[in-house]
VEXDREN-2710 file (C-alpha; in Angstrom, 1 decimal):
% VEXDREN-2710
k/r/px/py/pz
1/UNK/0.0/0.0/0.0
2/UNK/1.1/3.5/-0.7
3/UNK/1.3/6.1/2.0
4/UNK/-1.8/7.9/0.7
5/UNK/-3.7/4.6/0.8
6/UNK/-2.8/3.9/4.4
7/UNK/-4.0/7.3/5.6
8/UNK/-7.5/6.8/4.1
9/UNK/-10.1/5.6/6.5
10/UNK/-11.7/2.3/5.3
11/UNK/-14.3/0.0/6.8
12/UNK/-15.0/-3.6/6.0
13/UNK/-18.5/-4.8/5.4
14/UNK/-18.8/-8.5/4.7
15/UNK/-15.1/-8.6/3.8
16/UNK/-15.3/-5.8/1.3
17/UNK/-13.3/-2.8/2.2
18/UNK/-14.9/0.6/1.4
19/UNK/-13.5/4.1/1.8
20/UNK/-15.3/6.3/4.3
21/UNK/-16.0/9.7/2.9
22/UNK/-14.7/11.2/-0.3
23/UNK/-11.3/10.0/-1.7
24/UNK/-10.0/13.5/-2.3
25/UNK/-8.2/14.8/0.8
26/UNK/-9.2/18.4/0.2
27/UNK/-12.8/17.4/-0.2
28/UNK/-12.6/15.2/2.9
29/UNK/-11.3/18.2/4.8
30/UNK/-14.1/20.4/3.4
31/UNK/-16.7/17.8/4.5
32/UNK/-15.0/17.6/8.0
33/UNK/-15.4/21.4/8.4
34/UNK/-19.1/21.1/7.6
35/UNK/-19.8/18.6/10.4
36/UNK/-17.0/18.6/13.0
37/UNK/-18.4/21.6/15.1
38/UNK/-21.8/19.9/15.2
39/UNK/-20.2/16.6/16.3
40/UNK/-18.2/18.3/19.0
41/UNK/-21.3/20.0/20.3
42/UNK/-23.4/16.9/20.2
43/UNK/-20.8/14.8/21.9
44/UNK/-19.4/16.7/25.0
45/UNK/-16.0/15.4/26.1
46/UNK/-15.3/14.0/22.6
47/UNK/-14.0/15.5/19.4
48/UNK/-14.5/14.7/15.7
49/UNK/-10.8/14.3/15.4
50/UNK/-10.7/11.7/18.2
51/UNK/-13.6/9.8/16.7
52/UNK/-11.8/9.8/13.4
53/UNK/-8.7/8.2/15.0
54/UNK/-10.8/5.6/16.8
55/UNK/-12.6/4.8/13.5
56/UNK/-9.4/3.1/12.4
57/UNK/-10.1/0.2/14.8
58/UNK/-13.6/0.5/16.1
59/UNK/-16.6/-0.6/14.0
60/UNK/-18.9/1.6/16.1
61/UNK/-16.8/4.7/15.3
62/UNK/-16.5/3.7/11.6
63/UNK/-20.3/3.7/11.5
64/UNK/-20.5/7.1/13.2
65/UNK/-17.9/8.5/10.8
66/UNK/-19.8/7.1/7.8
67/UNK/-23.0/8.7/9.1
68/UNK/-21.4/12.1/9.7
69/UNK/-19.7/12.1/6.3
70/UNK/-23.1/11.3/4.7
71/UNK/-24.5/14.4/6.5
72/UNK/-21.6/16.4/5.2
73/UNK/-22.2/15.3/1.7
74/UNK/-25.9/16.4/1.9
75/UNK/-24.8/19.8/3.3
76/UNK/-22.1/20.2/0.6
77/UNK/-24.8/19.5/-2.0
78/UNK/-26.8/22.4/-0.6
79/UNK/-23.9/24.9/-0.8
80/UNK/-24.2/27.7/-3.4
81/UNK/-23.4/26.6/-6.9
82/UNK/-20.1/28.5/-7.0
83/UNK/-18.8/26.6/-4.0
84/UNK/-20.0/23.3/-5.4
85/UNK/-18.2/24.0/-8.6
86/UNK/-15.0/24.7/-6.8
87/UNK/-15.3/21.4/-5.0
88/UNK/-16.0/19.5/-8.2
89/UNK/-12.9/21.1/-9.8
90/UNK/-10.8/19.8/-6.9
91/UNK/-12.2/16.3/-7.3
92/UNK/-11.6/16.3/-11.1
93/UNK/-8.0/17.6/-10.8
END
């Protein structure tokens, strides 16, 4: 595995490994910025960053991360067209 592949968060479902969140690191960071403050507010004493680290070995946290990244995708889709275009350009590049 390359260094980039080892940094990506993945989860196994029935033996099939799937990436959690978008593959593009910049887009993943954008998604994080859309949900991390809400996660931190909803989970006192915990942080999004800590949950993300635990997701590497905890199925429960993998599921939480997958759900929060799905929320981020919905929020990103509702962003103004100019911002969505900038995100699409980053993914295509």
